[in-house]
N, C-alpha and C positions, 0 to 999 in steps of 0.2 A: 728815115720815117718819124714822123712824130705821132701820135695818140690823143686823142681825145676821149675822153669815157662819160658818156652821158646816161643821164636818165635819171627817175624821180629819185624824191627823199625817199631812203629806205629800201631802195632797189639793187643795195651792196655796191656803190659805186668804190668807197673806202674799200672795200677787199680786192677789187679787180685791180686796185691802182697798184694796191703792194702787190698783188701776184705777179704783176706786168712787172713792174719795180725790180722786181727781186730776179726775174728771169730774162731782162736786158739790163745787161751790163753797160756800163756807161753813158746810160741814159739819166738825164734830170727830172727829177719828178714835181711837179709845181701841184700843190694840194690849196682850198681854199683858206685866204687868209694868207697865204705868202706871197711874194712876189712873183708877180709873172710877168712876162712881156706882150700878153693878151688879155687879160682879163683885172679885173678892179676891183673884184668882191673882199668885204670887209678891212678895205682900205681907202684912206682919204685921198681925194686928187683933188692937190690945192696948186697956185702960181705961187713965186717967190715970195712975193708980197706977205702973203698969208701966210708963209710956211715961217717967217722971220715972226710975225706975229704970237703964232703956234709957241715957236719956240721962247718966245720973252714972256707970255704967257703962263710957259709950264719950265722956268726956268731952273728949278729943283729936279727936273726930270729930262732936262733937256740932250744930256750925253745919250738916254736909253731912247730918246726919239729920233735923233741923230740916225743909232745906231741902226732903227729901222726903218730911215728913208733912203728913197731911189730918186737918181734928174731921171727926166728924161725931157729932152730939149730944154724948153725955160719952166715947167712943172716937174712936182715933187709928189711924189707918191710916198705913204707912208703906211706900213703894214701896222695900224695902231691897235690893234684886237691882240699881236703877240709885243704889244707892251704890257710886260707887268707892273702897275703899280697900285697904291692904293690912294692917290689925289682923287679928290671927289670933283665928279663931273665931266672926269677928260675924258672917258670912253663914249659918253654921250655926246660931250661936246664936239667930237673930232667925227662920229659917225653922221653930221649933216655934210661932210665934205666927202660923202662917199657921192658915185654918181646915178645909185638906181634909187627903186621906189619913187620916181616923180622929180627928184630932188632939180635935175636939171631939164631946161627946154629941149623940147625933142629934135630939135635939128642939133645943139650943140650935143647931145647923149649920141646921136647917131652920129655925129664927126668923131668924137672923141674913140668911139668902137672902130669905123671905120680905119681910120689914121693908126689905131695899135695893130690891129690883122695886119695891115698892107706892109708898118715898118718891120715886123718881126720876120727875123732871118734866119733864126738860130734849127739845127736839127736834133734829133735823138732826144725828145723830149718827152715827158708824159704828163697831162694837164687832167685834173679832175674837173667836172662840170664846167669846163672854161668856156663851152659854145652857145649852150642853149639857158640854163637852168635861170641866171640871173636877170639874162636879159629879156627873157621870153615872160619873166614872173613880174620883171617892170612893166613890158607892154601892156599885158592881161592885166592887172590889179592895180596897176597905177595910171594907166595910159586909158585904158578901158580901149584897146585898139581891137581890130577886126582878125580873124585870122588872115585874109586876105593883106591885110597893109602889116602884117607881122611877116609873113612871107615875101612879101615884097621886100622887107629888110634884110632876110636872107639871102635874097637874091644880091642885094650888092655886096653882102658878106661872101657871098661866094665865089663871087668875080674877083675881091682884092686876096684873095684863098686862093686865085685860081693858079700859082706859081708854087704854092708850097706842095710839099710832100706828106700826108696825113691821110689817119686812118680814124674813124669815127666807130667806138666801140659803142653801141646805145645797149643799156639792159631792159628788155622789155620786162614789164610786172604787169603778171595779170589778175595778181590778187591784191588790188592796193589796199583794202583794210587791214588786211591781214599782215602785209609788210608797215603799215603805218602803226599796227599793235607791235611789230616787234622792234621798231626804231624807239616806240615809247618807252618800251623795257629798258634798252640797250641805255638812252640818255635820260635815264633818273637815277638820283644819290643813293648811296648805301642804304638808305630808309624805304626806298621806293619812289620818292617823292618824284614827282614827274620835270623834269627841267626845260626840255624842250617842248614839248607838245603845247604848254600854253601859253609859250612866246609863239609859234605856229600860227597856232589858233587866232590870236590877238591878232598878229601880221595880218592874216588872212578877213578876219572879220570889221579890223579899222579900215580896211583897204577902199579907195574911191567902186572899185569894180563892186564889191561884196555889198556895201552902203547902198549904190545906185540900183543894184537887182534886188535890196532888200531882202540878201540872204544873210547866214551867219552857222555856223556848230560844223562840227564833223561831218555830217554827210554832206552838205553843201561843201565842206575842202575836198571830201576826197571824189564827188563830180567835177571840182577845178581838175585837178588833178587826172583824171580822166581823161579830160578834155586838152589839158596840156599835151597828155602824152601823144594822144590820137595825132595834135598838132605836130610834135617832135617828129612824132614817124612820117607824118607828110612831106615835111621837111627834108627829113634824109631819102626818104625814097624818089622825091620828086625833085632835090635839087644835088641832093650829093649820094647820087644811087651809084655810083663807080669808087666811093670813098668810103661806104660803110658798110661795118657788119651788124645785125641783129641778133641779139644773143640773149637764152631765154633767163629771165634772172635768177642769180643764185643757182639754176642749173645748167650751166654750162660747161662744168668740167675741165679738162684743162686745153681745150680746143678752142682759144677764146683769139686770138689775132693772126 
């Protein structure tokens, strides 16, 4: 069995991942930014020529880059956010090679996602937000896709996952603003300066979706999260009904798997 832990930002995914990993001896836990066989969040996805150019450009940290690089067929996956370096511009430079936020044409984007889900053949794994969050944020905010277009993509994802053994543990949040307030405080420095929320707010405000709708600000971000959760629950109930367990965010006790 494998587990996908899903839900909005601030719903408690990291806590559930930790609980499940402690309960499931022998399971491999994959968090955001780790190398994953199914997801590419916070990773650069490049061909071999581009990889060599990166190694040459950042020769002073080439050993660190190689240590955090994984090969898949003729592609390289660099977990660049795990590379601790003060080299100016390194992380911003590598960010351009991610697949999300509209950085790839849709056909290529879809092909990468489907081919990696299809090739995945390991078991006893726990994945943090590796099925919905980054793909759906890309589709809504950067491709301005309709719900039906997103559901159609997930029909294809469901089909390529049809031979895999997995459960989706979805954390449903009722108090979206309250959850957001909690995560804002949690992701602040020792002086109370918010670290995560300004980045999240900028990510939303500068997205093609927000600009096309002429919206911005915290209230509109919460509206977006509400829509995203409704869509994700619809996908769960319509396409993965035999795979999903819906849990009340932060109130599920010990019965969650």
